[in-house]
N, C-alpha and C positions, 0 to 999 in steps of 0.2 A: 327309356323312361328313367332308368337308373343313372345313365350318363347325364341327363338333364338335371336331375336332383343333385348330383355331385357337382356339376358346373354351377348351379345356383348357390349351393353351400360354399363353394370355393370363392365365388365372386362376393358373396356377403361377408365371408371371413376376411378377404383381402381388403374390402372397402372399410371394414371396421378397423383393421390394423393400420391402414394408410391414413385414416382420419387422425390417428395419434401422431402422425408425422408432420402435422402442420407446424409452421414456425410459431413461436410465441408472439412475434410481432403482429401476426395476423389475428391471433386470439386476444392479444392485449393482456396476457398474464404476466408480463415482465414486472420486475420490482425495481423501484427507484428509491435509493437510500440517501437521505440527506444527513450529513454529520457536521457538527461544529456550529459556529456562530455566523449566521448570515447577516452582514451589516447592510442596513438600508441607508439611503441618503439623509433622511430626517434625523436618524440617530447619529450619524457621522457629523452632521452639522452642529450637534451639541458639544463636540470636542474638536474645535478648530485649532489651527496652529497658534500657539501662545497660551493655551489652556493648561491648567495644572494637572499633575498626575492623579490627584483625587477626583477632579472633574472627569477625567477619562474613565476612571474606575466606576464612577457613578453613572455615567451615560452609556458606556459600552459594556460594563461588567468586567468580571475577572477574565484576563486573557487566556487563550488556549495554552500558551507557553510564553516565557520571557527569555531575554538574552541570557546566555550562560554566565556572563560576568557583569556585575554592577547593575543589573535590572534597568538598563538604559533603553531597551526596546521591548515593547509589548507586541505579541503576534496573535491575531485573531484569525483562526484557520477554519475554513469550511470546505467540505468536499461533497461531491455528488457522484454516487456510484450506481451502476445499473447491473442487474443480472437477470437473465431470461427466465431462470427457474430457481426456486428457493434453495436447492442444494448446490448450486454452482457458485464459484468464487466471484464476488462482485468485481466489476471492471471500473476503474476510475475514469470518469468522463470529464468532470470539471473540478478544479481546485482553485480556491481564491484565498489569498493571504493578505490581510491588512496589517501593515507594520506601522506602529506608532513610535517614532524616535523621540527621545527626550534629551535635553541638554543637561549641563551640570547643575542647573538650578531646579531641575525637575519639571520644566515646562515643555510642551510639545514643540519640537523644532521642525519636524517633517512627518507627513503622512504618505505612505506608499502602498500601492496595490500591486500584488504579484499574482500571476496565474500560471497555468501549465506551460504557456508559451515562454515564460521568463526563466524557466529552469526545469530541472528534472523532478520527477515524483520522489518524495521521500516519505518514509514510514515513521510516524510519530509514536507508534505504539511498541514496536519490537524492542526498542532500546538496545539495539546492537549496532556496532560500528563496522562498516565494511572495511576489509583490509586488502592490501595488495597481495599478489601471489596466488597460489592455488592450494587447496586442501587435498592432501593425499590420503587415500584409504590405507589400511594396514597392508593389503596385498601390494598396492603401488609402492609403499615404502620398502617392502621386501624386494620387489623387482628392480627398483631404481638404485638400490644399494646406498641409501643415505643413512648415516648415523648408526643407531642400534640395529636397524634392519639389515645393514651390511654384515655386521658381525653375526647376527642370527642366521642369515642365509649361508654364511661360510660354515657355521657350526652344523647346520642341517645337512649341507652337501658334503662336508668332509667327515673324517672319522672322529673329530672332536679334539685331536691332539694339538691343533694350533688355534684353539678358541681364544679370541680376544686380541689377536695380533693385528 
């Protein structure tokens, strides 16, 4: 009798624990995040090739970002990210960029749509520029013997009489 009650308790406990292991896709608790400006065809038709910069601003609104120099390109960026649970990092699923190119007179010369297939994902928020090479920790600098770390390692390992040589 005692064995049967322990078995029933163990089965009930394991069933309760295992129901928490269902994937969020089955439960439908995942979250979809839409960011940026999603351009529809009707709005895009209001700013055809040949329209002025002011007409583009009135129909499409303020761009997500502009070209670094001369404001000759407006970028309207939208992203779709998903995450299965609220505390997880969102994963980029879709990215759409509408680029509106202007000529020297300030009229639209070209409209272009870019997506994830056209290039790599870039972060518009961090404002950091990736650089070449590798970053070394303090310990790596000591062990590789570059620059100050080399002289520091010598001073630590020697008696200090030849420091700075």
